[in-house]
C-alpha distance (Angstrom), angle and dihedral (degrees) to the residues before:
residue distance angle dihedral
M1 . . .
A2 3.80 . .
V3 3.81 91.5 .
S4 3.80 92.0 49.1
A5 3.79 90.8 49.6
A6 3.80 91.1 50.3
L7 3.81 90.9 50.4
R8 3.79 92.0 49.6
A9 3.79 90.0 49.3
A10 3.80 91.4 50.5
I11 3.80 91.4 49.9
T12 3.79 90.2 50.0
R13 3.81 91.6 50.6
A14 3.81 90.4 49.5
Q15 3.79 91.3 51.6
N16 3.80 92.2 47.7
A17 3.81 95.0 43.7
D18 3.77 116.4 124.9
Q19 3.82 104.1 -107.6
H20 3.80 95.0 178.9
S21 3.80 101.7 64.0
E22 3.79 119.4 115.0
P23 3.83 108.9 -92.9
V24 3.81 118.2 -118.9
F25 3.80 119.0 -137.7
S26 3.79 134.6 -165.0
P27 3.82 112.2 -104.6
L28 3.83 88.2 -127.8
R29 3.81 98.5 45.5
G30 3.82 91.7 112.2
L31 3.81 91.2 77.7
G32 3.79 94.1 63.5
R33 3.77 119.3 -108.3
G34 3.80 131.6 -119.3
R35 3.81 98.3 10.3
L36 3.83 105.3 118.4
T37 3.80 125.0 77.4
P38 3.82 126.7 -152.9
I39 3.82 88.6 -97.6
D40 3.81 90.0 56.7
L41 3.79 91.0 50.0
L42 3.81 92.8 48.6
G43 3.80 90.0 48.8
Q44 3.80 89.8 52.6
S45 3.80 93.6 50.8
L46 3.80 95.2 45.1
S47 3.79 92.5 45.5
T48 3.81 90.6 54.9
I49 3.80 93.1 46.9
A50 3.85 94.8 42.2
P51 3.83 93.2 -161.0
A52 3.83 92.0 -169.9
T53 3.80 91.4 67.1
G54 3.80 91.8 43.2
M55 3.80 90.8 54.3
V56 3.80 92.6 53.8
F57 3.81 94.2 48.2
I58 3.80 93.6 45.7
A59 3.80 88.9 51.0
L60 3.82 89.4 48.9
W61 3.78 94.1 53.7
M62 3.78 93.0 42.3
I63 3.82 90.2 53.8
T64 3.80 94.1 43.4
Y65 3.80 101.0 47.6
S66 3.83 100.2 23.7
P67 3.83 100.0 -145.8
G68 3.81 89.4 167.4
Y69 3.77 122.0 -162.7
V70 3.81 90.5 -16.7
G71 3.79 88.8 63.5
L72 3.78 90.9 46.2
A73 3.81 89.5 51.9
A74 3.82 90.3 48.6
I75 3.81 91.0 55.5
A76 3.81 91.8 47.5
A77 3.81 91.9 47.2
T78 3.80 91.8 48.3
T79 3.80 89.7 51.0
S80 3.80 88.8 53.5
A81 3.80 90.2 50.3
V82 3.80 91.5 50.7
F83 3.81 88.9 50.4
L84 3.81 88.9 55.0
V85 3.81 88.5 52.3
A86 3.81 87.6 51.5
F87 3.81 89.3 51.3
C88 3.81 89.8 54.3
I89 3.81 91.0 49.4
T90 3.80 91.9 51.2
Q91 3.80 89.9 61.0
F92 3.80 83.3 74.9
T93 3.81 101.9 33.1
R94 3.80 92.2 57.7
R95 3.82 89.9 55.0
L96 3.81 106.0 37.4
A97 3.81 143.6 9.1
A98 3.80 119.7 -133.7
A99 3.79 133.3 172.1
G100 3.80 88.0 -146.0
S101 3.82 92.2 61.6
L102 3.83 111.4 -172.5
Y103 3.81 91.2 6.6
S104 3.81 91.9 59.4
F105 3.81 92.7 39.1
V106 3.80 93.7 57.1
F107 3.80 89.1 58.4
Q108 3.80 90.8 61.4
G109 3.81 91.1 62.1
S110 3.79 106.9 21.6
G111 3.77 138.1 36.7
I112 3.78 131.8 -84.6
R113 3.81 94.4 -93.1
A114 3.81 91.7 54.4
T115 3.81 89.1 47.1
L116 3.80 93.2 52.3
T117 3.81 89.4 45.6
A118 3.79 89.5 54.5
G119 3.81 89.4 47.0
A120 3.80 92.2 52.6
A121 3.81 90.4 47.6
L122 3.82 91.8 50.3
V123 3.80 93.8 47.5
L124 3.81 90.3 49.8
G125 3.80 92.1 43.8
Y126 3.79 97.8 48.5
L127 3.80 93.8 42.0
G128 3.81 88.8 48.9
I129 3.81 92.3 50.7
S130 3.80 90.4 46.3
V131 3.80 93.2 51.2
S132 3.81 91.4 46.5
V133 3.81 96.5 50.6
F134 3.81 93.0 37.6
S135 3.81 90.4 54.5
Q136 3.82 88.6 52.0
A137 3.81 93.9 47.8
V138 3.80 93.6 58.3
P139 3.85 99.9 57.7
S140 3.80 90.6 36.1
L141 3.80 90.7 57.2
L142 3.81 92.0 45.8
D143 3.81 90.5 49.6
T144 3.80 90.0 51.3
I145 3.80 91.2 51.5
A146 3.80 89.5 48.7
I147 3.81 91.8 53.0
V148 3.80 91.7 57.0
G149 3.81 89.7 54.4
H150 3.80 107.0 -89.2
D151 3.80 110.1 102.8
V152 3.80 103.3 -170.0
R153 3.78 98.9 153.9
G154 3.80 118.2 142.3
T155 3.78 141.6 94.4
A156 3.80 95.5 -69.0
A157 3.80 92.2 46.7
T158 3.80 91.0 48.9
V159 3.80 92.1 52.0
I160 3.81 93.2 46.5
T161 3.81 92.1 46.6
T162 3.81 92.3 48.7
V163 3.80 92.0 51.1
A164 3.81 91.6 45.3
I165 3.81 92.9 51.7
A166 3.82 90.7 46.3
L167 3.81 91.4 52.0
A168 3.80 91.9 46.8
V169 3.80 92.4 49.2
A170 3.81 92.3 46.9
W171 3.82 92.8 47.8
I172 3.80 94.1 49.0
A173 3.83 93.1 43.9
V174 3.82 91.5 50.7
R175 3.81 90.8 44.5
G176 3.82 89.1 62.9
V177 3.78 145.2 -87.7
R178 3.81 96.0 -98.4
F179 3.79 89.6 52.9
A180 3.81 90.1 60.5
T181 3.78 112.5 26.1
R182 3.80 100.1 65.1
A183 3.80 94.3 47.1
I184 3.79 90.0 45.4
L185 3.79 90.9 48.9
V186 3.81 90.1 55.0
V187 3.81 92.3 46.9
E188 3.80 92.7 47.1
A189 3.80 90.8 47.6
C190 3.82 90.0 52.2
S191 3.82 90.5 49.5
L192 3.79 91.2 50.2
I193 3.80 92.6 47.7
L194 3.81 89.7 50.3
I195 3.81 93.1 50.8
V196 3.80 93.9 45.8
V197 3.80 92.7 47.6
V198 3.82 93.4 48.2
M199 3.80 91.2 47.9
L200 3.79 92.9 50.0
A201 3.80 94.9 42.3
T202 3.81 98.6 48.1
H203 3.77 134.2 58.5
S204 3.78 128.8 -174.2
D205 3.78 134.6 156.1
T206 3.80 91.2 -158.8
T207 3.78 111.8 117.6
T208 3.76 121.2 -138.9
A209 3.78 120.3 -96.7
V210 3.79 93.3 -147.2
A211 3.80 111.3 133.6
L212 3.79 108.3 -126.6
P213 3.79 129.1 -179.6
N214 3.77 117.6 -117.8
P215 3.79 108.1 -103.6
S216 3.78 116.9 -122.1
L217 3.80 89.2 -127.9
S218 3.77 122.9 65.1
A219 3.80 115.1 -97.7
V220 3.81 98.2 -94.2
P221 3.85 98.5 47.2
F222 3.79 88.4 42.7
L223 3.81 91.4 54.4
A224 3.80 88.9 49.8
M225 3.81 91.4 52.1
L226 3.81 90.9 44.7
T227 3.81 88.8 53.8
V228 3.82 90.9 51.0
L229 3.80 90.5 49.7
S230 3.81 91.8 46.3
M231 3.83 90.3 52.7
A232 3.79 93.7 46.3
G233 3.77 109.3 131.0
F234 3.80 96.5 31.4
E235 3.80 86.7 128.5
S236 3.83 94.6 49.5
S237 3.82 91.8 109.0
A238 3.82 86.8 70.7
F239 3.82 88.6 70.4
F240 3.81 87.4 66.7
G241 3.79 99.1 52.6
P242 3.82 93.9 113.9
E243 3.82 89.5 52.0
A244 3.83 97.4 45.5
K245 3.78 131.4 95.4
R246 3.82 110.5 -114.9
P247 3.82 89.1 -3.8
L248 3.79 97.4 -176.8
I249 3.80 88.9 62.3
S250 3.81 105.2 29.0
V251 3.81 97.2 45.1
T252 3.80 92.1 45.8
R253 3.79 92.4 52.6
T254 3.81 92.6 47.0
V255 3.80 93.0 50.1
L256 3.81 90.2 52.5
I257 3.80 97.1 41.9
S258 3.81 98.8 46.8
P259 3.84 98.5 67.5
I260 3.81 90.6 44.2
I261 3.81 92.4 54.7
C262 3.80 93.0 45.9
G263 3.80 93.2 43.1
V264 3.80 91.6 55.2
L265 3.81 90.8 49.1
F266 3.81 93.0 47.8
V267 3.80 93.0 48.9
F268 3.80 88.5 49.4
A269 3.82 90.7 50.9
A270 3.81 90.7 50.2
W271 3.80 90.9 49.4
A272 3.81 90.9 48.5
A273 3.80 90.8 51.8
M274 3.81 91.8 49.3
T275 3.80 93.3 50.3
G276 3.80 98.0 45.0
H277 3.79 96.6 -101.7
G278 3.81 95.8 108.9
A279 3.80 102.5 55.9
T280 3.80 96.2 80.9
I281 3.79 96.9 55.3
V282 3.81 93.0 40.6
G283 3.79 90.6 51.0
A284 3.81 92.5 44.9
Y285 3.81 92.1 55.1
F286 3.80 100.3 40.3
E287 3.83 102.0 30.8
G288 3.78 104.9 22.0
T289 3.79 118.7 -155.6
A290 3.83 89.5 -15.9
S291 3.81 86.5 78.0
G292 3.79 90.6 63.1
A293 3.80 95.1 -104.0
S294 3.79 117.6 133.8
A295 3.79 120.2 -103.0
E296 3.80 90.5 -114.2
V297 3.81 92.8 55.0
V298 3.80 91.6 45.9
L299 3.81 91.7 50.1
A300 3.81 92.8 47.5
V301 3.81 92.2 48.5
K302 3.82 92.2 46.9
I303 3.81 92.3 50.0
G304 3.79 92.0 47.3
M305 3.80 93.7 48.3
T306 3.81 92.9 44.6
C307 3.80 90.7 53.0
S308 3.81 89.6 48.1
W309 3.83 92.6 50.8
F310 3.80 89.9 48.7
A311 3.80 91.7 48.1
S312 3.79 91.3 51.7
T313 3.81 91.2 49.6
L314 3.80 89.3 51.7
G315 3.80 93.1 45.4
C316 3.80 91.2 52.8
A317 3.81 91.1 48.7
Q318 3.81 92.4 51.4
A319 3.80 93.9 46.9
G320 3.81 96.0 40.0
S321 3.79 92.0 49.5
R322 3.83 90.4 56.2
L323 3.79 89.5 52.3
L324 3.81 91.4 51.5
Y325 3.82 90.0 44.2
S326 3.80 91.4 54.4
M327 3.80 91.1 49.3
G328 3.81 89.5 48.4
I329 3.82 90.6 52.5
E330 3.80 88.7 53.3
R331 3.83 92.3 43.8
V332 3.79 93.0 -127.6
L333 3.82 83.2 121.4
P334 3.82 125.9 29.4
A335 3.81 112.6 -58.1
P336 3.86 95.6 -127.6
L337 3.82 87.4 74.2
A338 3.81 86.8 72.2
R339 3.80 94.2 61.6
V340 3.80 113.2 121.2
H341 3.80 128.6 -155.5
R342 3.80 108.7 -108.0
R343 3.79 95.4 -137.1
F344 3.79 105.3 30.7
R345 3.83 97.2 33.7
T346 3.81 91.9 -137.2
P347 3.84 126.8 134.3
Y348 3.80 93.4 -109.8
V349 3.81 96.8 173.8
A350 3.80 91.1 52.5
V351 3.83 90.0 46.8
L352 3.80 92.7 51.6
A353 3.80 92.2 45.7
F354 3.81 93.3 49.7
V355 3.81 94.3 46.0
A356 3.81 92.6 45.8
V357 3.81 92.5 52.4
S358 3.81 90.6 45.7
A359 3.81 92.0 51.2
A360 3.80 91.1 48.5
G361 3.80 88.3 48.8
V362 3.81 90.1 54.6
F363 3.80 91.4 59.6
I364 3.80 91.4 47.2
Y365 3.80 90.9 45.7
S366 3.80 92.5 50.6
D367 3.81 93.9 48.5
T368 3.80 103.1 39.8
V369 3.80 114.2 5.5
R370 3.81 107.0 43.0
D371 3.82 92.7 83.1
D372 3.81 89.7 54.2
S373 3.80 99.3 38.0
G374 3.81 90.6 142.6
S375 3.80 91.1 68.0
F376 3.80 91.4 45.2
D377 3.79 92.8 51.1
G378 3.80 89.3 45.0
V379 3.80 91.2 56.0
V380 3.82 91.0 50.4
E381 3.81 90.9 47.9
T382 3.80 90.7 49.4
A383 3.80 91.3 53.4
L384 3.79 93.2 47.5
V385 3.80 94.7 46.7
C386 3.81 88.6 49.7
A387 3.82 91.4 52.6
Y388 3.81 93.1 46.7
T389 3.80 91.6 47.8
L390 3.79 92.4 50.1
V391 3.81 93.4 49.5
A392 3.82 91.7 47.6
F393 3.81 91.7 52.3
A394 3.81 90.9 43.3
S395 3.81 90.1 53.3
W396 3.81 89.5 54.5
K397 3.82 91.2 51.3
F398 3.80 92.6 42.2
L399 3.80 95.1 53.2
R400 3.78 90.7 45.2
R401 3.80 90.5 51.8
I402 3.80 94.8 51.4
G403 3.80 92.8 39.9
E404 3.80 97.2 -121.1
H405 3.80 101.9 119.2
T406 3.78 121.4 134.3
S407 3.79 129.2 -171.5
L408 3.81 89.0 -101.2
T409 3.79 95.2 51.2
R410 3.80 92.3 47.0
I411 3.79 92.4 51.7
C412 3.81 94.4 44.9
T413 3.79 99.0 44.1
L414 3.80 94.8 45.5
S415 3.81 93.1 43.0
V416 3.79 93.2 51.4
S417 3.80 91.2 45.1
A418 3.80 92.3 51.6
A419 3.81 93.2 43.5
G420 3.79 91.8 48.9
A421 3.79 92.9 49.0
G422 3.79 90.6 48.0
L423 3.80 91.7 49.1
L424 3.80 91.1 51.2
V425 3.81 90.4 52.5
Y426 3.81 90.0 48.4
I427 3.83 92.3 50.1
V428 3.80 92.3 49.7
L429 3.81 94.8 46.9
D430 3.80 93.7 43.5
G431 3.80 90.8 49.0
A432 3.79 91.2 51.0
V433 3.82 92.7 47.9
H434 3.82 92.4 50.7
G435 3.80 95.1 42.1
M436 3.82 94.4 -110.3
W437 3.78 93.1 137.3
A438 3.79 92.2 168.9
L439 3.81 89.0 78.0
P440 3.83 99.6 57.1
I441 3.80 89.6 39.2
A442 3.81 90.8 52.7
A443 3.80 91.7 46.8
L444 3.82 91.2 50.4
A445 3.81 92.2 46.3
V446 3.81 92.4 51.6
A447 3.80 91.5 44.8
V448 3.83 93.8 55.9
S449 3.81 96.3 35.2
G450 3.80 94.8 89.5
T451 3.79 93.8 50.7
V452 3.81 93.5 46.8
W453 3.80 93.6 43.0
S454 3.81 94.0 49.8
A455 3.81 91.2 47.5
L456 3.81 91.1 52.7
L457 3.79 91.9 47.9
R458 3.78 91.9 47.7
R459 3.81 88.6 58.5
A460 3.82 99.8 37.7
R461 3.83 106.1 29.5
P462 3.81 111.3 5.4
E463 3.82 91.5 168.8
S464 3.80 89.8 65.8
L465 3.80 90.6 66.7
L466 3.81 88.2 65.0
M467 3.81 91.3 55.9
V468 3.82 99.2 52.1
G469 3.80 114.8 121.6
A470 3.81 98.7 34.5
F471 3.80 114.5 176.1
D472 3.78 137.2 172.8
S473 3.79 107.8 -78.0
V474 3.79 138.1 177.6
E475 3.81 118.3 -70.7
T476 3.76 132.2 -155.6
A477 3.81 89.5 -106.3
D478 3.81 89.9 58.1
L479 3.82 92.4 64.7
L480 3.77 124.4 91.5
P481 3.80 113.7 -118.2
G482 3.77 109.8 -86.9
A483 3.80 94.5 15.2
G484 3.79 90.3 113.9
T485 3.78 141.5 -87.4
L486 3.80 121.7 -69.8
L487 3.80 112.6 -136.9
I488 3.80 136.2 172.8
D489 3.78 112.9 -132.6
G490 3.79 128.8 -151.2
D491 3.81 92.1 -84.8
G492 3.80 92.0 56.1
R493 3.82 92.8 -107.5
R494 3.77 122.1 137.5
R495 3.77 114.9 -123.1
L496 3.77 129.9 -173.0
V497 3.77 108.5 -143.0
P498 3.83 125.2 -173.4
D499 3.78 118.2 -100.5
R500 3.76 119.9 -125.7
G501 3.77 107.7 -70.8
A502 3.80 93.8 14.8
A503 3.74 122.2 129.2
E504 3.74 118.3 -93.3
G505 3.76 123.0 -114.0
N506 3.80 105.3 70.3
S507 3.79 108.9 148.6
P508 3.81 126.1 -145.0
E509 3.81 117.5 -88.4
H510 3.76 108.6 -135.9
G511 3.77 121.2 -142.1
R512 3.72 143.2 93.5
């Protein structure tokens, strides 16, 4: 009887519901909600990380500088640290979905200036990663073409190849995430299987003849920083929360799983290099057949690495475009960045802008930066460490504000915050000691970016400061008939108010 009465009451509320009120929409509804599966999210994260390329470079440095088991321990410890960062990020992903990812998360725990600082760090970090992997994809593709008998290397070929890759990345990214992530996941899996099989099947004590610059850091700290850079983008699935099915669960799991998968692969690559199983694949990629590897192995490795570089370029473009889209929605960047393709529901203007800047960066990188790639990578690492530190500290403040801290979350968030701050200090001091002034300059620029940016917005577009931190929120269409009417009050908060004839007691629904 009680159930029947409740059903009758619900039907009555639905019939009496106000059907003429203005509907309320999520600020991020343009992207299309509930389209991406956990497989799509994992493909996005792994494509951005490109673990196949990270394995080869870790093996290269392990062979070249021979840090032994200390280096292996440094890689494992760094993986654990990245997992703790992921744990801090999931304190947000299990509660909200935001196209701005870490940038939007920082707002929930810290102020606007910290949020804009995190945004500047993420833009610099993702653009830096994109330029780095893009600049590797171009010569890798040309080398692959040369191996099959068509040597077209040269300035004109480099320019044409760069433009072609940029157009391909832009087209795929505009076409949609689902169109790319599953194919990329298969390609990346094939590349990883190839590398693992070659490492297990070959053994050589011959060291590589590749000429490498001495890193400014000692071997062990350098390996730790290389691991951080190789895992950059592990959290990129968080940019797709508004587009994912069951985002609070699927995004959280992907953010936690991604660093574990990559960490295991990187530790394996380090072990293979230590035991003589990594020399063949390192030589095949960097020296070709001159290393003694067969032409078939060299071609397979080149194809696998080229696909991995391309996948990483695409992953950065898809994640970076969501960041720019979120900032366009909030008007902290030009509003056209928030335009969405009518058919594919992708932020096509943000995609084109990100890819265009990345392609321009490749030409600058090739002409002026390649000889000092250590400083370039150091700047990218500085930006990423800054963003991860800010989100860890914001998660501590956020959980304290909502009263949901546990002993574990307190220890993790404060530990990561302290470790990140200490690492930033170490990077700055080490850069100054070794004359790599780009690192302290980059750290200072990121540190003041939030203050400068907020001051400029306060003068030019003060209303944009009220929109920072937008995330996917409940819409009128999400409510069951008769559940109430969703309204936006004077403070911009969403409130669920009872319909005429509905029972009293509905509580406000907080959000933007």
